[in-house]
N, C-alpha and C positions, 0 to 999 in steps of 0.2 A: 504493500500500500504506500509506504514512504517513497519508494523509488518511482512509482507511477506519478505521485504528486509532484515529485522533484522534476520529472521529465516534462510535466505540464507547466513548469516554471512558477510554482507557488513560492512565495517569499517567506512565509512563516508556517510552522508546523506545530500541531497540538493534537494529542490523542494517544490512546493506548498502543497504537501501532509503532510509536516511537520507542517505547520502552519494552516492546516485546522481545523475548530472547530468541535469537536465531543463530543457527550454526555454532552451538556451544562446543562442538567437537573440532572446531577450527580456530584455535586460540590466536590472538593477534598480539604478540609480544616481540616487537622488533627491537633493534638496538637502542632506539631513542627511548622507548618505554622502559627497557631494562635499566638504562642509565638513570632515568627519573626515579624508578623504584629504589635503586641503590642510594640515591641522594636522600630520598624520603626516610629510608632506614637510618642513614647517618644523622639526619636532623633529629629524628625521634629518639635516638640513643645518645644525643648530646655531644655530637662531634664538635671539635674545636673549629672556630670560624676559619682559621687558616687552612684547615683540611677542606672545608666547603669551597673556599675561594679557589683552591687548586683544582678541585673537581670541575668547577665552572670554567676555569681557564682552559681546560682540556676539551671543552665543548663549546666552540665559538657560537654555534647556532642557538644553544640554550642561553648563553651569556647575552646575546643580542636580545632575545625575548625577555630576559629578566630586566635589562636596562630599559627596554621599551615599556614594560609594564610599570616599573617604578616611576618613569617620567610621564606616564599617562595622566590625563585630566582627572581620572577617578581617584588617584592618589593625592593630587593637589599640592605638590611641592612648589615652593617659590623659586627654587633654583634647580637646574638640570643636574642629574647625577651621571658621571661619566665612567665610574670605576665599579668593579664587581664588589670589592670589599665594602665600599660605602653603601652600595645598594643592599647588601646583606645586612648591614647594621641598621639601615632604615626599616627594612622588612621585619627583622626579628624572626625568631625561629617559628613561632606559631603562624604568622602570616606567610612565611616562606613555605611552610608545610602545606598550607591551604593552596597556595599558588601552584606548587608542584603537583598537587592532586588535580587541579584544573588542567595542567599540561598533559596528564595521562589521557584526557579525553580528546586530545588533538594530535596524537601521535600515530594514528592509524591511516589506512588507505581510504576508508569510507568517510571522507571528510564532511560531507553534507549531513549524513546521518549522525556522525559523532558530534557535530555542532548542535544539532537538535537535541540529542541526549544530554549534552552539557547544559543547555538552557534548562531542561527539566530538572537536572541534578542541582543546579544553582537555586532554582525556586524551592525545591525540597529543603536544601540546606538553609536558606534564608528564613523560610517559614519556621522550621524546627528551632533554629537559633533564637529568633525573635519570641517565639512562644515560651522558650525556656528562660527568657531574660529575668522574669520575676521570681523564679524558683531555684535557679542554679547560679553558682559563682562563675566568674569570668572564664576560668580554665575549663570548667565543665561545659559552658556554653560554646566554647570553641570546639570542643570535642563533639557536641551535638551537631554543629555545622559540618564537621568532617564526616559524621555519620550520614548526613543527608547526601553529601557528595559521593561517598563510597557506595551508597545504596544502588547506584546504577553503573558502577564500573564493570560489572560482569557483562553488561550489554555491549559496551564498546570494545572490551577485550575478548569477547566471544569465548568465554570460559566460565565454568561454574563459580559461584561466589566463594565457595570454600577454597577453591584453588587460588582465586585472586587474593584473598585475605591471608593466605599462607606466605605470600611473597612480600608482605610489608608488616612491620611491627606496629600493632595497634593496642590501645587499652582494651581490656576485656569488656567494658561497658559498650564500646562501639561494636565489637564483633557479636555480642549477645543481641543487641538491638537489631542488627542486620540479619543475622542467621536464624535466630529463634524468637524474635519479637519479644524479648524479655529484658529486664533491667531498667534503670532509671531513665535512659534515653529513648526507650521504645515508644512511649506514648507520643512523643514529639515527632518522631519519624512517621508513625502511623497516622497522625493527624495531618502531616504534610502530604502524605500519599492520598488520604481521604479528600483533601482539597483538590489535588491534581485530578482525581477521578470523579469529582463532583458528587461524592457520596454523602448526601445530606444526613442520613441516619448515623453514619460513622462519625461525621463532624459533630453532631449533637452529643453523642455518647462520649467521645474522646474529649471534647471541650469541657464537659462537666467533670471528667476525670482529672483534668489539670487545673480546674478552677477558672476557666475563661468562658465568656459568653460567645455565642455564635457570631454576633455582629463584629466583635473584636477579631475573631478568627478570619472573617471575610476581609476586614481591613488589612490585616497582616498579609494575607495572601495577595491582595491587589498591590500592596507596597512591594512585595517580593517580585512580582511580575515586572514592575517598572524598574526596580533595582537591577534585575538580571539583565535587562537590555543593555545597560551601561557596562556592567562587568564583563559580559560575554564579548563585547566589542574590544575591551582593553586587553583581554587575554590573547 
């Protein structure tokens, strides 16, 4: 369905056909994605900044993308950044990890589909993060955001989610929410998916579970859709 719509030159895509799992027996893990996964594991395990800088310097294409992102209007810096070390200092490890996750969505051959899946993942992540803002501390909210992003990585990498998650070091709360819909982050991911699927019954049930009203959920979802348009362009 997606490829038919793309051939008809539709500009925007929305619907379950975007997140449908296809060809899970044909994994897509090229050199660029393997490099990004390696960097993500280094960031998550607290690698020294000098080590990260060296890794970026060995990958000019990734370095250019990092500098382009840091200097994008969405970041809002007053002065342009020209060096990898300064860019990494500005990003910080949490934001760098988020950005690397986004890059995983753009390293495959099915670029149009991957971009559409990325937008869906960003909406999920933003909705989940915003809904967790009143209940969780900053570090946990960041992990909720990552939960939303990772929830669709199996689609773009064409492999089972269990296999995807084995390749990157993640807190147990994230893996539980994605694989078994359990743990403290699960309700926020489930509610983001309910919004995506226009599941009114699910939205009502889950919003009551986290202590939010439906009108507030709808406002958060609309904000996430608008926010995603800018972020997806900057990536």
